[in-house]
N, C-alpha and C positions, 0 to 999 in steps of 0.2 A: 502494501500502500503505501500513494508518497505522502511526502508530509501533508500535502496540502488535503489528500482525502483522511488521513488521522485527524489531525488536527478539527476539521466539518466531523466526521461521525463522533467526535473525542465533544465539540462541542454540544452538539446536540442529547445525547444523551444528558451528560452534566446537567444540562440546562432542563431537563423532563424531568429528573430526580432531586434537583435542587427544589424545583419548584413543588414537586410532590409532599417533600419536608417540610418546605417551608409552608406549606396551606392547609400541610393535617393531615393530610392522605395517606402521608406514612408518618405513623404514630411515635412518639417516643417509646423504646422498647423493642420496635418491630424488628425482623431482622433480613438480609439482604447476603445475596449469593454473587460471586462473579458468574456463575455457570446460569443462574436466574435472569441476569444481567443481559450476558451475550444471546442466550437462545431471545430472551422481548424483544432488543434490538435488532438481533443480526451483525453485532460486534463481534471483535477477537475481542481473548481474554487478556490480550496487552491492552486495547483498548477500557475496558471495563476496570481493571485494576488500575488504570492511570485517573480514572473516573472518579474511582474510590479513593483513592490518596490525595484529590484532590479536596473533596467533599471530607475527607478527614481533617486537611489543613484547615477549614472552616470552620471544626467543630461541630458538621451535623452529623457525621457517624461517628465510629470509632471501633477499629480492629483488633479483634483478639483473637490467639490460635483455641480450635476447640469450644470459641464461642461463635466467631463470626464475626459479620459485618452486623452493627449493631446503633438504630439512629438514636442520636443523643437530644436530648431534652432541649427546651428552646435558653434554657438559662446556660446552655455550654457552648452554645453558637455564637463564631465571630460576627457579632452584628455590626461594625464596622467596614467590612469587608463588601465592597460596592454590589457584588453580584448576587448577595445574602439580600442587601437593601433593596436592591432593581424586583428577585423577586417576591420578598415579602409587600415592594410596592403592587406586584402588577397582583398579587393573589386577595383572597379574600380578607386577608386583616391589615388592606392598604390602611383607611382611615386611623387606625393606630398610628402606623408606621409613620404616617405623614404628624401625627401630633405626636410624638418619640423625635423624629427629625426636627420639627419645625423648634422644640425646647431647648433643645442641644445648641441648636444655631442663637437663640435670645442669648443663651448662657457663654456663648463662645464668642460671635460674631463683632459683639458689638463693644469687646474688651479688644479684637484683633483690630479693627477700624483704630480706636484711640490709640493703637498702640503703633500701627500704622502711620499715622498723623505725627508722632517720634520719631519713625526710625525708615520711613519709604526714603528712596534713594530722588535728588532730582527727575530723574527720567520716569520713576515709578509713578511720581506725586500729575507731571503732566500726562502719562497714559491714564489714571483712573478719572481723569478729567475730560479726557477724551470718550474714553468707554461712558461717562455716564449721558454725553452728549450724543454720544449711535444709538444706547440704548433710549432717550428719548426721540428721535425721528425715527426707528424703526418699532417701537410700540405705537406713537399715533399714525403712525401707517399698518397697524396689524400684521406687522410679517413676524408671528411669532417663532418660528424657527431660525430664524437671524438674529432677532429677539434673546428667543433662549442661548443659544452659541454666547452671545457677548455680554448676558447676566452669568452665563458661566466665568469667562474670562475674566468681568469685575470682580465677582468674588474669588474667584482663587486669586488673584491679584493681592486682595486686602489682606488675605489669610498668608502670603509670600509676604508682602511689603512689614510685617508686623514684626518679623527679627523671630517669632518666636516657633519655634520647628516643631512643636506640639499643635500651634495652630494650623500651620501651612499641612503639617498631615492628612487635615482635615479637608484636604479640597477634592479628594475624588469623593468625597462622603459628598458633599455640599452636592458638588457637581451632578452626583446619579441622581439627589432630590428634586434637581432641577429639570435636568431631563426628562427624568420621569412624571412630574403634574405635566409637562408640555406632552411629551409623547403617549401616554395614557388619558389624555381628554382632560384635563383637570383646568385650563386654563379659559378667564373669558377669550371672548375674540378679538375684545381690546384692553391693553389695559388702561384701569382708572388712572386720572392725571394725578392723584394722590402720591401711584406708586411711582412714577417716572421724578415727580419734584423730589421725591426720598432718597433718590440715588444718586441723583446730581446735589441735594444737600450732604449727602457723605462725602462724595469726589471733594466740593469743593472744600470743606471742612477738613480733610488729608489733604488736598495738595496746602491747604494755608498753616498747613500745620497744629490746627485747632484741635487737641483730644480730646475735650471734652464735649464738645460741640459735633464730632466724631463719633463717638457713643451712642448721644445723644438720638443723635441722627438716623444710626445705622436700629439703636431701639424701637424708633419709633417706627422704621422699616419694617422689623420681622414684628413687633406687636402688630401690627396691620393683618401680616399672613396669619396671625396668632388668632384673631379676633375673626375672622374671616374663613378661618378653619371652625369655630365653635359650632354651626351649625351645620359641619361636615355630612353631604350625603345630599340634601334638601337645594344646596346652590353650587358653583365655580368659587372657590380662592381665587382672591386677587391675585394683578400677576406682579411676584416679587422680585 
């Protein structure tokens, strides 16, 4: 099998089993075997073994001699793994996952924005203002896919410019929730003006080195997201 073919088959098996575990179709304590995976998906033992290795690295399963491959409880999952986040967002636990991620962002991103106001380079300060302005233009035109990509760049830059490596390590987590909200149809057709204002307020404060203002602006931005999610399931959350 070619490398491309291996990765394609392996990816499909990983996606299927990962979603079944995170969505509760496979419950904690359920057992899997390489033979069953081979038969079910029509893949080689190598593909089945590699899939289980990755799932084990995520904490979704554990493998022990004489016991086999056992599905783990959610308390053992690596909940910061972008693939685990994506599977949970795409499943029946979407609302709870969105709330958890939003609470995490509220706890971290205001501090990151304030730190970025202190630590960002001149180039980063210029870039964050450019991204804020670009978000305004894309949002007003309702170009959600381009908005999403720019929004990811905006939040990633702030986390990286904070100078805190632990904040920066959360960039992939923030990216996957922003991407998920768009690709799973959870975004409004056009962003509310307040969301666009909030992005530009954060950018202006970081550019000017005003750390308290940057913290407050980011807190306002994420507070709006949290409030929009209060009635989750009855309406669309605001574009952040």
